[in-house]
Kinemage of the C-alpha trace (Angstrom):
@kinemage 1
@onewidth
@group {chain A} dominant
@subgroup {mainchain}
@vectorlist {calphas} color= white
{ca unk a 1} P 8.433 -25.813 18.081
{ca unk a 2} L 5.864 -26.683 15.373
{ca unk a 3} L 3.138 -24.199 14.630
{ca unk a 4} L -0.034 -24.818 16.611
{ca unk a 5} L 1.633 -26.877 19.351
{ca unk a 6} L 2.043 -25.418 22.828
{ca unk a 7} L 4.886 -26.128 25.264
{ca unk a 8} L 2.728 -28.786 26.917
{ca unk a 9} L 2.304 -30.618 23.607
{ca unk a 10} L -1.335 -29.616 23.189
{ca unk a 11} L -2.590 -28.118 19.967
{ca unk a 12} L -3.511 -24.487 20.308
{ca unk a 13} L -7.058 -23.437 19.535
{ca unk a 14} L -5.992 -20.606 17.224
{ca unk a 15} L -3.871 -17.564 16.872
{ca unk a 16} L -4.061 -14.208 18.504
{ca unk a 17} L -7.199 -12.745 16.900
{ca unk a 18} L -5.545 -9.335 16.637
{ca unk a 19} L -2.384 -10.463 14.840
{ca unk a 20} L -4.052 -10.767 11.414
{ca unk a 21} L -5.736 -7.408 11.859
{ca unk a 22} L -2.469 -5.742 12.847
{ca unk a 23} L -0.650 -7.350 9.937
{ca unk a 24} L -3.316 -6.216 7.468
{ca unk a 25} L -3.224 -2.728 8.932
{ca unk a 26} L 0.544 -2.580 8.510
{ca unk a 27} L 0.216 -3.785 4.923
{ca unk a 28} L -2.490 -1.236 4.283
{ca unk a 29} L -0.361 1.547 5.748
{ca unk a 30} L 2.531 0.459 3.537
{ca unk a 31} L 0.300 0.471 0.453
{ca unk a 32} L -1.022 3.929 1.333
{ca unk a 33} L 2.529 5.197 1.742
{ca unk a 34} L 3.472 3.716 -1.619
{ca unk a 35} L 0.459 5.404 -3.215
{ca unk a 36} L 1.419 8.807 -1.812
{ca unk a 37} L 5.050 8.303 -2.853
{ca unk a 38} L 3.995 7.381 -6.373
{ca unk a 39} L 1.740 10.434 -6.573
{ca unk a 40} L 4.515 12.747 -5.380
{ca unk a 41} L 7.072 11.197 -7.740
{ca unk a 42} L 4.632 11.630 -10.599
{ca unk a 43} L 3.997 15.250 -9.733
{ca unk a 44} L 7.738 15.964 -9.645
{ca unk a 45} L 8.196 14.322 -13.056
{ca unk a 46} L 5.265 16.253 -14.482
{ca unk a 47} L 6.569 19.598 -13.192
{ca unk a 48} L 10.120 18.859 -14.328
{ca unk a 49} L 8.896 17.787 -17.759
{ca unk a 50} L 6.816 20.934 -18.108
{ca unk a 51} L 9.710 23.130 -16.964
{ca unk a 52} L 12.093 21.788 -19.604
{ca unk a 53} L 9.504 21.174 -22.316
{ca unk a 54} L 9.854 17.388 -22.222
{ca unk a 55} L 6.430 15.999 -23.140
{ca unk a 56} L 7.471 12.377 -22.505
{ca unk a 57} L 8.536 13.161 -18.937
{ca unk a 58} L 5.343 15.156 -18.365
{ca unk a 59} L 3.280 12.196 -19.602
{ca unk a 60} L 5.237 9.767 -17.398
{ca unk a 61} L 4.530 11.996 -14.428
{ca unk a 62} L 0.813 12.022 -15.143
{ca unk a 63} L 0.877 8.234 -15.514
{ca unk a 64} L 2.670 7.797 -12.173
{ca unk a 65} L 0.144 10.074 -10.503
{ca unk a 66} L -2.735 8.058 -11.978
{ca unk a 67} L -1.153 4.824 -10.689
{ca unk a 68} L -0.834 6.370 -7.228
{ca unk a 69} L -4.436 7.572 -7.364
{ca unk a 70} L -5.617 4.079 -8.340
{ca unk a 71} L -3.610 2.465 -5.543
{ca unk a 72} L -5.014 4.965 -3.037
{ca unk a 73} L -8.580 4.320 -4.237
{ca unk a 74} L -8.035 0.562 -3.877
{ca unk a 75} L -6.863 1.041 -0.291
{ca unk a 76} L -9.857 3.218 0.548
{ca unk a 77} L -12.190 0.547 -0.802
{ca unk a 78} L -10.375 -2.109 1.239
{ca unk a 79} L -10.775 0.077 4.349
{ca unk a 80} L -14.533 0.300 3.778
{ca unk a 81} L -14.896 -3.475 3.616
{ca unk a 82} L -12.362 -4.193 6.385
{ca unk a 83} L -14.827 -3.342 9.127
């Protein structure tokens, strides 16, 4: 059945008003999870690099943590403007 057409053949007046909100919330939750994962992965790399004296791995870890921090900050800003 084509989008926007009901079973009776009439065009619908719109979508469920909550569907977009729920979809954005799910996306936001996914982004927040990715941010936390990136931060944790970065911390593990940093600690491992420090433990074995590998400066490149330590730097990669710090970079991953910074990326996760930036992603988390972006999501917090989006949450402020979502309401």
